[in-house]
C-alpha positions in Angstrom: -33.1 -43.3 -42.7 -35.3 -46.2 -43.9 -33.6 -48.9 -45.9 -35.3 -51.5 -47.9 -33.3 -54.5 -49.2 -34.8 -56.9 -51.7 -33.6 -60.5 -52.3 -34.8 -63.7 -53.9 -34.5 -62.8 -57.6 -32.9 -65.1 -60.1 -33.3 -67.1 -63.2 -36.3 -69.4 -63.5 -37.9 -71.4 -66.2 -41.4 -70.5 -67.5 -44.0 -72.0 -65.2 -41.6 -71.8 -62.2 -41.8 -70.0 -58.9 -39.8 -67.5 -56.9 -40.3 -65.7 -53.6 -39.0 -62.2 -53.3 -38.3 -60.7 -49.9 -38.0 -57.0 -48.8 -36.4 -56.5 -45.5 -36.9 -53.1 -43.8 -34.5 -51.4 -41.4 -37.4 -50.4 -39.2 -40.9 -51.6 -38.2 -42.9 -52.2 -41.4 -46.0 -51.6 -39.4 -45.1 -47.9 -39.3 -45.7 -47.7 -43.1 -49.1 -46.8 -44.4 -48.4 -48.9 -47.5 -45.8 -51.2 -49.0 -45.6 -52.9 -52.3 -43.8 -54.1 -55.4 -43.1 -52.5 -58.7 -41.2 -53.8 -61.7 -39.4 -52.4 -64.6 -38.6 -54.3 -67.8 -35.9 -53.1 -70.3 -37.2 -50.2 -72.3 -40.5 -50.0 -70.3 -41.8 -47.8 -67.6 -41.9 -49.0 -64.0 -45.3 -50.6 -63.3 -47.1 -51.4 -60.1 -47.3 -55.1 -59.4 -48.9 -55.4 -55.9 -49.5 -53.3 -52.8 -50.6 -53.9 -49.2 -52.0 -51.3 -46.9 -51.2 -51.0 -43.2 -54.6 -52.6 -42.5 -53.8 -55.6 -44.7 -55.8 -54.7 -47.8 -54.1 -56.0 -50.9 -54.1 -55.1 -54.6 -52.6 -57.1 -57.4 -52.3 -55.9 -61.0 -54.4 -57.7 -63.5 -51.3 -59.1 -65.2 -50.3 -61.0 -62.1 -53.6 -61.7 -60.4 -54.0 -65.3 -59.5 -50.2 -65.9 -59.9 -48.6 -63.5 -57.5 -49.4 -62.9 -53.9 -48.1 -60.1 -51.6 -47.8 -60.9 -47.9 -45.9 -59.5 -45.0 -44.4 -60.7 -41.7 -44.6 -57.9 -39.2 -42.4 -59.8 -36.7 -39.6 -60.0 -39.2 -40.2 -56.6 -40.8 -40.3 -58.2 -44.1 -42.6 -58.0 -47.2 -42.8 -60.8 -49.6 -44.0 -61.4 -53.2 -44.8 -65.0 -53.9 -44.6 -65.5 -57.7 -46.0 -68.7 -59.3 -46.6 -69.7 -62.9 -43.9 -67.3 -64.1 -44.0 -66.1 -67.7 -41.2 -64.6 -69.8 -43.1 -61.3 -69.7 -42.5 -61.2 -66.0 -38.8 -60.7 -66.6 -37.9 -57.4 -65.0 -36.1 -55.7 -62.1 -38.5 -55.8 -59.1 -38.4 -53.0 -56.6 -39.8 -52.8 -53.1 -41.3 -49.6 -51.9 -42.8 -48.2 -48.7 -44.7 -45.0 -47.8 -44.7 -43.5 -44.4 -47.4 -41.6 -42.5 -46.2 -38.2 -43.8 -46.0 -39.3 -47.4 -42.4 -40.0 -47.9 -41.6 -42.9 -50.2 -38.7 -45.3 -49.9 -37.3 -47.7 -52.5 -35.0 -50.7 -52.5 -32.2 -51.2 -55.0 -34.1 -53.8 -56.9 -33.7 -57.5 -57.7 -33.5 -59.1 -61.1 -36.1 -61.7 -62.1 -35.4 -63.5 -65.4 -37.9 -66.0 -66.8 -36.4 -68.0 -69.6 -35.9 -71.5 -70.8 
């Protein structure tokens, strides 16, 4: 069973930075895609960024230029570098992965709070 474990969330002031990590129990190179979603209180879960097996990345317009998705295959870890954080970035951030047969896997989420 694939397990994804996020870490790196916390409280940060507006304009600050955080780096989220998502560690997988197996080789992340086996996934066809990985990415990050977030869910703010009272809102639907929304896509933040994705990365394909081939390294193609997508970032939502709301985070483009501020957030960057990367991965380290040797460490089986996906990252989300978040800079210039805004209060509206406050949410629980979830890591997800999709395998070659279409199964999706989710982490438990990590809270990011942007507040002064």
